[in-house]
Each structure stands twice: as structure tokens, then as C-alpha cells.
C-alpha positions in Angstrom: 6.4 4.8 15.4 6.9 8.7 15.8 3.8 10.7 15.2 4.5 13.1 12.7 1.6 15.2 12.7 0.7 18.3 14.7 -1.7 18.9 17.2 -4.0 20.3 14.9 -3.5 17.2 12.8 -1.1 18.8 9.6 1.5 16.3 8.7 5.3 17.8 9.7 8.3 17.3 7.5 10.6 15.6 7.3 9.2 12.5 7.1 10.7 8.7 7.5 9.8 6.2 4.9 7.5 4.4 7.2 5.4 7.8 8.0 5.4 8.8 4.3 4.0 5.3 3.4 0.8 5.8 6.3 0.5 9.7 5.0 0.1 8.6 1.6 -1.9 5.4 2.6 0.1 2.9 1.1 3.0 0.4 2.5 6.9 0.7 3.2 7.5 -1.5 0.6 5.6 0.3 -2.3 7.5 3.3 -1.6 11.0 1.2 -1.5 9.8 0.0 -4.8 8.9 3.9 -6.1 12.0 4.6 -4.9 14.3 1.9 -6.9 12.6 2.7 -10.1 13.5 6.6 -9.8 10.0 8.1 -9.4 10.8 9.2 -5.4 13.9 10.8 -4.7 14.4 11.2 -0.6 15.2 15.2 0.8 17.9 14.1 3.4 19.2 11.3 5.5 19.9 11.3 9.2 23.2 11.0 10.7 21.8 7.4 11.3 21.6 7.3 7.4 17.9 7.1 7.4 15.7 8.7 4.2 13.6 11.7 5.0 11.0 13.0 2.9 9.6 16.5 2.5 5.9 17.7 1.2 7.2 16.9 -2.5 8.0 13.8 -2.2 4.3 13.2 -0.5 2.9 15.2 -3.4 4.7 13.2 -5.7 3.4 9.6 -4.4 0.2 10.8 -4.4 0.0 11.8 -8.1 1.9 8.1 -8.4 -0.8 6.3 -6.6 -3.3 8.0 -8.5 -2.0 7.6 -11.9 -1.6 3.7 -10.6 -5.3 3.4 -9.4 -6.2 4.8 -12.8 -4.3 1.7 -14.7 -0.9 3.5 -15.6 1.8 1.9 -15.6 5.3 2.8 -14.0 6.8 3.4 -17.2 3.8 5.5 -18.5 4.2 7.7 -15.1 8.5 8.0 -15.4 8.3 10.7 -17.8 5.6 12.9 -15.7 7.3 12.6 -13.1 10.9 13.2 -15.0 9.3 16.2 -16.4 7.8 17.3 -12.6 11.5 17.1 -11.2 12.8 19.0 -13.9 10.0 22.1 -13.6 9.6 21.3 -17.2 5.9 22.7 -17.6 5.4 21.9 -21.0 6.4 18.6 -20.9 4.6 17.5 -17.8 1.8 19.3 -19.8 2.0 17.0 -23.1 2.6 13.9 -20.7 -0.6 14.5 -19.4 -2.5 14.9 -22.0 -0.9 11.2 -23.2 -1.5 10.2 -19.9 -5.0 11.4 -20.4 -5.4 9.0 -23.5 -4.1 6.3 -22.1 -6.5 6.9 -19.0 -9.7 7.3 -21.7 -8.5 4.3 -23.7 -8.8 2.0 -20.5 -12.1 3.6 -19.5 -13.8 2.5 -22.9 -12.1 -1.1 -22.8 -13.5 -1.4 -19.2 -17.1 -0.2 -20.2 -16.7 -3.0 -23.3 -15.5 -5.5 -20.5 -19.0 -4.3 -18.7 -21.2 -5.0 -21.6 -20.0 -8.1 -22.6 -20.4 -9.0 -19.0 -23.8 -8.4 -18.6 -24.7 -10.2 -22.2 -23.1 -13.5 -20.1 -25.7 -12.5 -17.3 -28.2 -12.5 -19.0 -27.6 -15.6 -21.3 -26.6 -17.5 -18.2 
């Protein structure tokens, strides 16, 4: 794979799908999945038809990965990505507020599970 980093380590755009995946610390399979879900779009194509991605795609992929790592589902993330793509700051802020509630609920459930596990450990 051709490196797409400058001598100072900065990422040079556009990126191929494999370079995008590497820059976001994920796999090509994951990137393709997000493309098919409509969460990512490519900026252009090469003459041979290969997808090329810009800085915006990398930023979005990093947002998606962070949201997934927080336990959010693709269907939870889609409205945020749609709002960001449309440049709708109001909808993006409203969606972020909803996502923050979902994340808080997940944290609460994890704390409850942790307490139950600690109880089991004391019993056992």
C-alpha cells in the first residue's frame, strides 16, 4: 500500500479505502460496511473506479468509531451523520443530546452490572 503521509507524519488526502481504514485504526471491511449503511461517502473515484476519501470522511469515520465504542448502534448514529452531512447544526445538536442520554443510560447499566458482579464475587 502506498503511504499517504508526508515527511512530517501529516496525512495527505485523498485516501484509498485501505489508507482511510488504517488512518482511523479500523478495517477495510468496517469501512465498506459503513459505506453500505450510508454513514460514509467517498469524495471521488480514480480513473479505475477506486474510491477516494477526503478529510471529512476520516473525521466522520472517527466519530462513528467513537460512537460505536461508546455502545451506540448504527441506527443511533445515522441521524447525527445525516445532520452533519446536511450542515444542519440544530438537528446535529439535538441528536447529540439524545445520544448523550443513551450513553448515560448505558453507563448506568454497566455500573449496575459491575455491582452485581462484585456481589457475586463476594458470595463465591
